[in-house]
C-alpha positions as a printed Julia matrix, in Angstrom:
277×3 Matrix{Float64}:
 105.88  -49.96  39.81
 103.61  -51.98  37.48
 101.29  -52.63  40.5
 101.09  -48.94  41.35
 100.1   -48.0   37.82
  97.32  -50.47  37.88
  95.94  -48.99  41.1
  96.03  -45.57  39.64
  94.29  -46.64  36.52
  91.46  -48.26  38.6
  91.18  -45.07  40.75
  90.98  -42.91  37.61
  88.35  -45.25  36.07
  86.3   -45.09  39.26
  86.41  -41.26  39.36
  85.42  -40.98  35.71
  82.48  -43.45  36.06
  81.3   -41.45  39.07
  81.54  -38.04  37.21
  79.81  -39.37  34.18
  76.96  -40.84  36.38
  76.61  -37.53  38.12
  76.43  -35.55  34.89
  73.72  -37.89  33.43
  71.33  -36.98  36.24
  68.48  -34.61  35.0
  68.4   -31.31  36.46
  65.32  -30.69  38.55
  63.89  -27.32  38.07
  62.2   -25.71  40.93
  58.52  -25.41  40.32
  56.7   -22.68  42.26
  53.07  -22.88  41.98
  51.31  -19.61  41.96
  49.08  -19.04  44.96
  45.32  -19.35  44.37
  43.58  -16.21  44.07
  41.68  -15.44  47.29
  39.01  -13.61  45.19
  36.56  -16.12  43.53
  34.41  -15.03  40.54
  30.77  -15.26  41.48
  28.7   -17.66  39.62
  26.55  -16.0   37.11
  23.49  -16.86  35.03
  21.6   -15.45  32.15
  18.02  -14.6   32.87
  15.58  -13.99  30.01
  12.53  -11.84  30.87
   9.29  -11.67  28.96
   6.61   -8.92  29.02
   3.47   -7.97  27.29
   3.84   -5.22  24.7
   0.54   -3.72  25.71
   0.63   -4.28  29.43
   4.4    -3.86  30.49
   3.48   -4.64  34.16
   2.85   -8.22  33.08
   6.29   -9.87  33.26
   7.5   -13.38  33.35
  10.67  -15.56  33.17
   8.82  -17.93  30.94
   7.11  -17.75  27.67
   3.33  -17.56  27.73
   0.36  -15.36  27.09
  -0.66  -12.06  28.7
  -3.7   -12.81  30.82
  -5.25   -9.42  30.03
  -5.0    -9.26  26.18
  -3.87  -12.75  25.34
  -0.86  -11.62  23.43
   2.34  -13.56  23.32
   4.8   -12.34  25.87
   7.86  -11.09  24.22
  11.65  -11.17  25.29
  12.66   -7.76  26.51
  16.34   -8.27  27.4
  18.89  -10.64  28.62
  20.24   -9.82  32.05
  23.32  -11.34  33.56
  23.55  -11.23  37.35
  24.93  -13.05  40.37
  22.91  -16.14  41.32
  22.03  -14.58  44.62
  20.75  -11.37  43.15
  17.22  -10.51  42.1
  17.26   -9.45  38.51
  15.32   -6.34  37.66
  14.7    -5.93  33.91
  13.72   -2.43  32.5
  10.72   -2.79  30.23
   9.93   -0.38  27.41
   6.57    1.38  27.91
   3.72   -0.08  25.79
   3.11    3.27  24.26
   6.56    3.17  22.6
   5.97   -0.31  21.17
   2.51    0.06  19.58
   2.97    0.29  15.85
   6.49    1.66  16.56
   5.12    5.24  17.07
   3.4     5.15  20.39
  -0.29    5.84  21.52
  -1.68    9.37  21.13
  -1.48   12.09  18.53
   0.84   11.51  15.67
   1.92   13.12  12.47
  -0.06   12.54   9.37
   0.84    9.16   7.76
   1.87    9.01   4.15
  -0.45    6.28   2.8
   0.18    4.57  -0.45
  -2.9     4.44  -2.75
  -2.45    0.68  -3.26
  -5.19   -1.44  -4.77
  -6.91   -3.63  -2.37
 -10.05   -5.82  -2.13
 -12.97   -5.27   0.26
 -15.07   -8.1    1.79
 -17.36   -8.03  -1.29
 -14.55   -8.64  -3.68
 -14.51   -5.05  -4.94
 -11.19   -3.47  -6.02
 -10.58   -0.21  -4.09
  -7.73    2.28  -3.95
  -6.94    2.42  -0.27
  -6.25    6.18   0.24
  -8.44    7.71  -2.51
 -11.51    5.49  -1.89
 -11.44    4.72   1.82
  -9.4     7.51   3.5
  -9.41   10.8    1.5
 -11.48   13.56   3.2
 -13.08   11.11   5.74
 -12.82   10.22   9.37
 -11.76    6.65   9.83
 -11.14    4.22  12.65
  -8.63    1.64  11.57
  -7.73   -1.71  13.38
  -5.69   -4.79  12.32
  -6.98   -8.37  12.41
  -6.74  -11.79  10.74
  -9.52  -14.32  10.67
  -7.61  -17.26  12.07
  -6.89  -15.17  15.25
  -8.28  -16.58  18.53
  -6.62  -14.01  20.9
  -6.79  -10.21  20.36
  -8.68  -10.05  17.02
 -12.23  -11.05  18.25
 -12.01   -8.47  21.18
 -10.86   -5.87  18.67
 -13.83   -6.61  16.33
 -16.1    -6.76  19.42
 -14.98   -3.24  20.37
 -15.84   -1.89  16.91
 -19.26   -3.63  17.08
 -20.05   -1.93  20.24
 -18.97    1.45  18.96
 -21.11    0.77  15.79
 -24.11    0.12  17.94
 -23.36    3.19  20.13
 -23.01    5.59  17.16
 -25.78    4.13  15.12
 -26.26    5.57  11.59
 -23.3     7.93  12.08
 -21.12    4.96  11.14
 -20.74    5.15   7.32
 -21.52    8.82   7.32
 -19.46   10.68   9.97
 -16.94    7.95  10.62
 -15.91    4.8    8.63
 -14.5     1.61  10.24
 -11.73   -0.18   8.34
 -10.33   -3.66   9.43
  -7.09   -4.63   7.7
  -6.0    -8.2    7.4
  -2.33   -8.78   8.41
  -2.55  -12.23   6.88
  -3.6   -11.51   3.16
  -2.44  -14.89   2.0
  -5.22  -16.58   3.98
  -7.9   -13.84   4.37
  -9.83  -13.82   1.04
 -12.71  -11.43   0.81
 -15.13  -14.29   1.39
 -13.32  -15.12   4.67
 -13.46  -11.48   5.77
 -17.15  -11.18   4.96
 -18.04  -14.3    7.06
 -15.74  -13.21   9.83
 -17.41   -9.67   9.85
 -20.82  -11.2    9.84
 -20.02  -12.8   13.28
 -19.84   -9.14  14.61
 -22.78   -7.91  12.73
 -20.65   -5.5   10.64
 -22.71   -2.79   9.1
 -22.37   -0.89   5.9
 -19.86    1.6    7.23
 -17.45   -1.21   8.1
 -14.88   -2.18   5.4
 -12.66   -5.2    5.66
  -9.56   -5.02   3.45
  -7.21   -7.71   1.93
  -5.26   -7.91  -1.23
  -1.99   -9.02  -2.92
   0.66   -9.56  -0.3
   3.34   -7.09  -1.81
   0.67   -4.29  -1.88
  -0.52   -5.2    1.63
   2.91   -5.2    2.93
   3.42   -1.63   1.66
   0.18   -0.51   3.29
   0.89   -2.09   6.68
   4.34   -0.76   6.7
   3.06    2.79   6.0
   0.44    2.47   8.77
   3.13    1.24  11.26
   1.52   -2.12  11.54
   3.95   -4.38   9.76
   5.0    -7.56  11.71
   7.09  -10.54  10.84
   4.53  -12.84  12.39
   0.81  -12.15  12.18
   0.46  -13.08  15.81
   2.7   -10.18  16.78
   0.38   -7.42  15.72
  -0.74   -5.07  18.5
  -4.15   -4.12  19.49
  -3.8    -0.52  18.36
  -6.37    1.52  16.55
  -5.77    4.47  14.25
  -8.42    7.22  14.4
  -7.86    9.94  11.77
  -9.67   12.97  10.32
  -7.88   13.2    6.93
  -9.76   16.43   6.02
  -8.6    18.23   9.08
  -5.23   16.47   9.11
  -5.65   14.88  12.53
  -4.12   11.42  13.15
  -4.0     9.6   16.49
  -3.47    6.07  17.76
  -5.33    4.49  20.75
  -5.8     1.23  22.42
  -8.04   -0.96  20.64
  -9.57   -2.71  23.61
 -10.57    0.46  25.38
 -14.01    1.11  26.9
 -16.79    1.84  24.39
 -17.43    5.26  25.8
 -13.82    6.23  25.64
 -13.44    5.03  22.0
 -16.64    6.86  21.08
 -15.52   10.1   22.85
 -12.28    9.95  20.96
 -13.88    9.37  17.55
 -16.22   12.26  18.26
 -13.33   14.59  19.05
 -11.55   13.71  15.94
 -14.68   14.26  13.88
 -14.91   17.7   15.4
 -11.25   18.3   14.82
 -10.06   18.48  18.42
  -7.93   15.82  20.05
  -6.92   15.3   23.67
  -3.09   15.2   23.94
  -3.32   12.18  26.34
  -4.05    8.82  24.99
  -7.01    6.62  26.05
  -6.09    4.63  29.21
  -5.92    0.93  28.71
  -8.93   -1.05  29.75
 -10.36   -4.4   28.76
 -13.78   -3.85  30.05
 -16.51   -2.66  27.51
Protein backbone atom coordinates (compact mmCIF):
# COMPACT_ATOMS: atom_id res chain seq x y z
CA UNK A 1 0.00 0.00 0.00
CA UNK A 2 2.84 2.28 0.90
CA UNK A 3 4.56 1.54 -2.43
CA UNK A 4 1.40 2.41 -4.35
CA UNK A 5 1.11 5.76 -2.57
CA UNK A 6 4.68 6.61 -3.52
CA UNK A 7 3.98 5.83 -7.18
CA UNK A 8 0.89 8.06 -7.21
CA UNK A 9 2.85 10.85 -5.56
CA UNK A 10 5.54 10.64 -8.24
CA UNK A 11 2.94 10.67 -11.02
CA UNK A 12 1.22 13.66 -9.45
CA UNK A 13 4.52 15.50 -9.16
CA UNK A 14 5.40 14.80 -12.80
CA UNK A 15 1.98 16.04 -13.95
CA UNK A 16 2.29 19.22 -11.89
CA UNK A 17 5.77 19.95 -13.23
CA UNK A 18 4.57 19.44 -16.80
CA UNK A 19 1.61 21.73 -16.26
CA UNK A 20 3.76 24.43 -14.68
CA UNK A 21 6.28 24.23 -17.50
CA UNK A 22 3.52 24.61 -20.09
CA UNK A 23 2.06 27.64 -18.30
CA UNK A 24 5.43 29.39 -18.14
CA UNK A 25 5.84 29.46 -21.96
CA UNK A 26 5.11 32.98 -23.40
CA UNK A 27 2.17 33.25 -25.65
CA UNK A 28 3.16 34.07 -29.18
CA UNK A 29 0.93 36.67 -30.73
CA UNK A 30 0.28 36.33 -34.36
CA UNK A 31 1.79 39.25 -36.19
CA UNK A 32 0.26 40.16 -39.46
CA UNK A 33 2.34 42.58 -41.44
CA UNK A 34 0.29 44.95 -43.54
CA UNK A 35 0.83 44.58 -47.20
CA UNK A 36 2.94 47.27 -48.77
CA UNK A 37 1.00 49.80 -50.72
CA UNK A 38 1.29 49.15 -54.37
CA UNK A 39 1.14 52.92 -55.03
CA UNK A 40 4.48 54.64 -54.55
CA UNK A 41 4.61 58.40 -53.85
CA UNK A 42 6.54 60.01 -56.68
CA UNK A 43 9.82 61.65 -55.80
CA UNK A 44 9.56 65.41 -55.73
CA UNK A 45 11.91 68.31 -55.69
CA UNK A 46 11.54 72.04 -55.13
CA UNK A 47 12.60 74.18 -58.06
CA UNK A 48 13.28 77.88 -57.59
CA UNK A 49 12.90 80.02 -60.66
CA UNK A 50 14.43 83.43 -61.25
CA UNK A 51 13.36 86.12 -63.72
CA UNK A 52 14.24 89.68 -64.65
CA UNK A 53 11.67 92.19 -63.31
CA UNK A 54 11.93 94.24 -66.49
CA UNK A 55 12.30 91.39 -68.99
CA UNK A 56 10.04 88.54 -67.79
CA UNK A 57 11.05 86.38 -70.74
CA UNK A 58 14.52 86.13 -69.22
CA UNK A 59 14.28 83.16 -66.84
CA UNK A 60 16.74 80.90 -65.10
CA UNK A 61 16.93 78.26 -62.40
CA UNK A 62 20.06 79.95 -61.03
CA UNK A 63 20.84 83.38 -59.67
CA UNK A 64 22.49 85.82 -62.02
CA UNK A 65 21.99 89.02 -63.98
CA UNK A 66 19.74 89.85 -66.89
CA UNK A 67 21.82 90.00 -70.10
CA UNK A 68 19.64 92.88 -71.36
CA UNK A 69 19.51 95.36 -68.48
CA UNK A 70 22.02 93.79 -66.04
CA UNK A 71 19.51 93.73 -63.19
CA UNK A 72 19.69 90.89 -60.65
CA UNK A 73 17.33 88.05 -61.48
CA UNK A 74 14.76 87.71 -58.71
CA UNK A 75 13.02 84.61 -57.37
CA UNK A 76 9.47 84.49 -58.68
CA UNK A 77 8.08 81.36 -56.98
CA UNK A 78 8.82 77.94 -55.61
CA UNK A 79 7.34 75.12 -57.65
CA UNK A 80 7.11 71.50 -56.47
CA UNK A 81 6.76 68.84 -59.12
CA UNK A 82 7.65 65.28 -60.02
CA UNK A 83 11.27 64.79 -60.96
CA UNK A 84 10.30 63.71 -64.43
CA UNK A 85 8.14 66.76 -65.06
CA UNK A 86 9.14 70.03 -66.66
CA UNK A 87 8.39 72.90 -64.33
CA UNK A 88 6.55 75.87 -65.80
CA UNK A 89 6.59 78.87 -63.50
CA UNK A 90 4.21 81.78 -64.11
CA UNK A 91 6.02 85.12 -64.20
CA UNK A 92 4.43 88.41 -63.21
CA UNK A 93 4.52 90.85 -66.14
CA UNK A 94 7.20 93.50 -65.85
CA UNK A 95 4.58 96.25 -66.04
CA UNK A 96 3.11 95.08 -62.76
CA UNK A 97 6.48 95.14 -61.03
CA UNK A 98 7.89 98.51 -62.02
CA UNK A 99 7.56 100.78 -58.99
CA UNK A 100 4.58 98.72 -57.88
CA UNK A 101 2.14 100.48 -60.20
CA UNK A 102 2.97 99.39 -63.71
CA UNK A 103 4.00 101.24 -66.85
CA UNK A 104 1.74 103.71 -68.58
CA UNK A 105 -0.59 106.45 -67.32
CA UNK A 106 -1.13 106.55 -63.59
CA UNK A 107 -3.03 108.68 -61.13
CA UNK A 108 -1.40 111.81 -59.75
CA UNK A 109 1.08 110.98 -57.04
CA UNK A 110 0.85 112.62 -53.64
CA UNK A 111 4.38 113.95 -53.27
CA UNK A 112 5.67 115.15 -49.91
CA UNK A 113 7.34 118.56 -49.99
CA UNK A 114 10.41 117.23 -48.21
CA UNK A 115 13.65 119.17 -48.03
CA UNK A 116 16.36 117.76 -50.29
CA UNK A 117 19.78 118.81 -51.53
CA UNK A 118 20.69 119.28 -55.18
CA UNK A 119 24.11 118.56 -56.70
CA UNK A 120 25.31 122.05 -55.78
CA UNK A 121 24.40 121.58 -52.11
CA UNK A 122 21.38 123.90 -52.31
CA UNK A 123 18.44 123.05 -50.07
CA UNK A 124 15.25 122.54 -52.09
CA UNK A 125 11.68 121.60 -51.26
CA UNK A 126 11.06 118.75 -53.63
CA UNK A 127 7.49 119.43 -54.70
CA UNK A 128 7.25 123.21 -54.52
CA UNK A 129 10.70 123.90 -56.03
CA UNK A 130 11.16 121.05 -58.51
CA UNK A 131 7.73 119.72 -59.50
CA UNK A 132 4.95 122.27 -59.01
CA UNK A 133 3.56 123.58 -62.30
CA UNK A 134 6.31 121.90 -64.35
CA UNK A 135 6.77 119.02 -66.76
CA UNK A 136 9.40 116.67 -65.37
CA UNK A 137 11.13 113.41 -66.21
CA UNK A 138 12.34 111.57 -63.09
CA UNK A 139 14.67 108.57 -62.85
CA UNK A 140 16.32 106.79 -59.93
CA UNK A 141 20.06 106.16 -59.62
CA UNK A 142 23.00 105.76 -57.25
CA UNK A 143 26.58 106.71 -58.00
CA UNK A 144 28.17 103.35 -57.12
CA UNK A 145 25.89 101.54 -59.56
CA UNK A 146 27.60 99.71 -62.40
CA UNK A 147 24.55 98.07 -64.01
CA UNK A 148 21.42 99.98 -65.03
CA UNK A 149 22.23 103.46 -63.65
CA UNK A 150 24.82 104.47 -66.29
CA UNK A 151 22.44 103.45 -69.13
CA UNK A 152 19.62 105.38 -67.43
CA UNK A 153 21.79 108.49 -67.26
CA UNK A 154 22.94 107.94 -70.83
CA UNK A 155 19.30 107.89 -71.94
CA UNK A 156 18.67 111.24 -70.24
CA UNK A 157 21.87 112.60 -71.81
CA UNK A 158 20.72 111.61 -75.31
CA UNK A 159 17.27 113.09 -74.74
CA UNK A 160 18.92 116.26 -73.40
CA UNK A 161 20.95 116.59 -76.61
CA UNK A 162 17.89 115.86 -78.74
CA UNK A 163 15.67 118.42 -77.01
CA UNK A 164 18.36 121.08 -76.73
CA UNK A 165 17.46 124.25 -74.84
CA UNK A 166 13.94 122.98 -74.17
CA UNK A 167 15.46 121.05 -71.25
CA UNK A 168 15.29 123.42 -68.29
CA UNK A 169 12.43 125.34 -69.87
CA UNK A 170 9.73 122.99 -71.23
CA UNK A 171 10.87 119.93 -69.32
CA UNK A 172 13.10 119.38 -66.29
CA UNK A 173 15.14 116.24 -65.61
CA UNK A 174 15.46 114.95 -62.04
CA UNK A 175 17.68 112.06 -60.94
CA UNK A 176 16.93 110.89 -57.39
CA UNK A 177 19.48 108.92 -55.40
CA UNK A 178 18.28 105.67 -53.86
CA UNK A 179 21.45 105.64 -51.72
CA UNK A 180 21.43 108.99 -49.88
CA UNK A 181 23.84 107.73 -47.19
CA UNK A 182 26.57 107.49 -49.84
CA UNK A 183 25.51 110.00 -52.48
CA UNK A 184 26.56 113.43 -51.30
CA UNK A 185 25.88 116.46 -53.49
CA UNK A 186 29.56 116.42 -54.51
CA UNK A 187 29.37 112.78 -55.62
CA UNK A 188 26.18 113.44 -57.58
CA UNK A 189 27.71 116.48 -59.31
CA UNK A 190 30.80 114.51 -60.33
CA UNK A 191 28.67 111.62 -61.54
CA UNK A 192 26.39 113.92 -63.56
CA UNK A 193 29.41 115.56 -65.17
CA UNK A 194 30.32 112.22 -66.73
CA UNK A 195 27.08 112.47 -68.72
CA UNK A 196 27.38 116.22 -69.40
CA UNK A 197 24.28 117.04 -67.37
CA UNK A 198 23.04 120.51 -68.26
CA UNK A 199 21.32 123.27 -66.29
CA UNK A 200 17.90 121.66 -66.59
CA UNK A 201 19.02 118.39 -64.97
CA UNK A 202 18.86 118.25 -61.16
CA UNK A 203 20.35 115.51 -58.99
CA UNK A 204 18.72 114.98 -55.62
CA UNK A 205 19.86 113.54 -52.30
CA UNK A 206 19.21 114.34 -48.63
CA UNK A 207 18.63 112.94 -45.17
CA UNK A 208 17.67 109.28 -45.36
CA UNK A 209 14.32 109.55 -43.48
CA UNK A 210 13.21 112.34 -45.81
CA UNK A 211 14.46 110.52 -48.89
CA UNK A 212 12.69 107.36 -47.78
CA UNK A 213 9.40 109.30 -47.61
CA UNK A 214 10.02 110.68 -51.09
CA UNK A 215 10.99 107.36 -52.67
CA UNK A 216 8.01 105.66 -51.08
CA UNK A 217 5.64 108.33 -52.43
CA UNK A 218 7.11 107.93 -55.91
CA UNK A 219 6.76 104.14 -55.78
CA UNK A 220 10.52 103.67 -55.90
CA UNK A 221 11.25 102.48 -52.37
CA UNK A 222 13.43 99.35 -52.27
CA UNK A 223 15.07 97.41 -49.45
CA UNK A 224 18.32 97.13 -51.43
CA UNK A 225 19.57 99.89 -53.69
CA UNK A 226 20.45 97.29 -56.34
CA UNK A 227 16.79 96.33 -56.63
CA UNK A 228 15.53 99.62 -58.02
CA UNK A 229 14.00 99.30 -61.46
CA UNK A 230 14.81 101.29 -64.61
CA UNK A 231 11.51 103.16 -64.64
CA UNK A 232 11.06 106.84 -65.45
CA UNK A 233 8.19 109.03 -64.30
CA UNK A 234 7.13 111.67 -66.81
CA UNK A 235 4.63 114.18 -65.45
CA UNK A 236 2.95 117.45 -66.30
CA UNK A 237 1.94 118.72 -62.87
CA UNK A 238 0.06 121.72 -64.25
CA UNK A 239 -2.16 119.53 -66.44
CA UNK A 240 -2.29 116.69 -63.91
CA UNK A 241 -0.78 114.07 -66.23
CA UNK A 242 1.40 111.34 -64.73
CA UNK A 243 2.87 108.34 -66.49
CA UNK A 244 5.63 105.77 -66.05
CA UNK A 245 7.80 104.45 -68.82
CA UNK A 246 10.81 102.23 -69.45
CA UNK A 247 13.97 104.17 -68.70
CA UNK A 248 16.07 102.41 -71.33
CA UNK A 249 13.72 103.15 -74.21
CA UNK A 250 14.87 104.53 -77.55
CA UNK A 251 15.71 108.23 -77.54
CA UNK A 252 13.01 109.02 -80.10
CA UNK A 253 10.39 107.21 -78.05
CA UNK A 254 11.33 109.02 -74.86
CA UNK A 255 11.35 112.40 -76.63
CA UNK A 256 7.95 111.65 -78.18
CA UNK A 257 6.46 110.71 -74.81
CA UNK A 258 7.83 113.85 -73.14
CA UNK A 259 6.48 115.99 -75.98
CA UNK A 260 3.03 114.47 -75.58
CA UNK A 261 3.07 115.06 -71.83
CA UNK A 262 4.16 118.68 -72.36
CA UNK A 263 1.19 119.15 -74.69
CA UNK A 264 -1.17 117.47 -72.24
CA UNK A 265 -1.86 114.36 -74.26
CA UNK A 266 -0.72 110.88 -73.50
CA UNK A 267 -0.94 107.60 -75.37
CA UNK A 268 -2.68 104.92 -73.26
CA UNK A 269 -0.08 102.32 -74.25
CA UNK A 270 3.32 102.45 -72.54
CA UNK A 271 6.57 102.72 -74.44
CA UNK A 272 7.80 99.35 -75.65
CA UNK A 273 10.95 98.14 -73.99
CA UNK A 274 14.13 98.59 -75.97
CA UNK A 275 17.80 98.77 -75.06
CA UNK A 276 18.95 100.41 -78.25
CA UNK A 277 19.40 104.21 -78.37
